[in-house]
N, C-alpha and C positions, 0 to 999 in steps of 0.2 A: 796268302803267299805268292800267287801268280801276279797280283795288281803291284806286290811291291816290286818284285822284280820287273815289271814293265816299267813303274814310276822310277826306279833306280835307273833302268838302261835309258830311259828318256832323259833323265838329268844329267848322266854321263855324256850323252850324245849332244846335248845342249852345250855344256860344260866345253867340249871339244870343237864345237862350230864357233863358239865364242873366241877361241883362242886364236881363229884365223881371221878375224873381224879387225876393220882398220880401226886404229886407235889415234886419237890426237892428243895434243897437249898444248892449252892455249895458256899464255903467260903474258901478261901485260903487253898488248900490241905485236905479240909475235905467237905464231902456231906451228907445232911440228906435225908431222905426218911420218906414221910407221907403218909401211905395206900398203900405202892407199894403192888402189888398183888403176892403172892407166889404160884406157880403151887400145884394143888393137887396130892394125891397118893405119896407123898416123893420124887417129883421129884426136881432136881435141876434148880434154877431160876437165869439166869444171870441178875443181878441187875444193872450193870454199867461197863463201861469201861473207864479208866483214863490213862492218860500218867503221869509218875511220874518223876520229874525233880531233886528231891535232894535225897541225902542218908539219909533215915530214917526209922524207922520200921512202918510197917502198921498194923493197928487193926480196931476193929468194935465194936459198942455198941449198942444193942436192948434197946429200951426204950418201946416198946409194940409188942405184937403180938397176934392179934385176930383171930378166927375161923370165917369165912364168914358165916357158916351156923349155927353155935351153940351160938356165940358171946363169947366162952370161950377162955382164954388164951392157947397159945401154945408155945411149945418148939421147939427152931428152933438151927440149925447148920449153919456155915458160912465159907467161905474159900476164897481165893483169888488165881490167877493164880499160878499153880507148889505147892501150899501148903496143908495141910492135913485139913480136916473136924475137928473143934471145936464147942462145945457147946457154944452157946450164951445165958448167963445168963442175967436176965433183970437188964438194970441200971449198967452194968459193963464192962469196955473195955477189949476185950479180945485182946492179941497180937498175932500175926503170926510170925512164926521165922525169925530172920534177915537175917539167909543165904539163904531163897528162896524170901523174899520180899523187901530187904533193898535198892536194887540198882536201879537207874533210868532204865525206861523202860515202856511198855503199860501192864497195869495189869486189870483184870476182878474182880469183886466181885461176888461171888456166895452165894445163901442163899437155904436152904431146909427144911422143916419141918421134926421132927425127927420121928414123928408119921405118919403112912400111913393111910389116911382117903379121903375120897371123895371130901372134901371141900378145898377150897382156903383160904389162911391166908392173910390177912393186916398186912403188916410188916411196923414198925415205929423203925427208927435208924439212925445210923451214921456210914460211912466207912471214916477212917482216912487214906487216901493214901500217903498223900505228907506233912505230918507235923509232928512236935516233939511231942511225947506222953509222 
């Protein structure tokens, strides 16, 4: 009986921990992020890397960004490989330069907080890496 209780407790603990894990939805050239942790101190966080197969412009949309310490909303900047940092306003698609992100290749998506604080940020949003915008 003791081993069954330990096993059930371990299972419940694992289930609870997976509820706080980052989830992502990848659908045909776009990927969504739910609660992806962005590093503290304004450090850039590599969100993802994908191989782009089509000629199309890339972009991103922030649906929310929550400070994990205070619960307040946070301003973020984003970029993809070789592009410049751009502000990510809430619920607006930001497009990166076609000259730098249009061609098929491997690209990485980066996010950082604009304000330097000691807390991390939960990021909710989309990266459109291989789809028509």
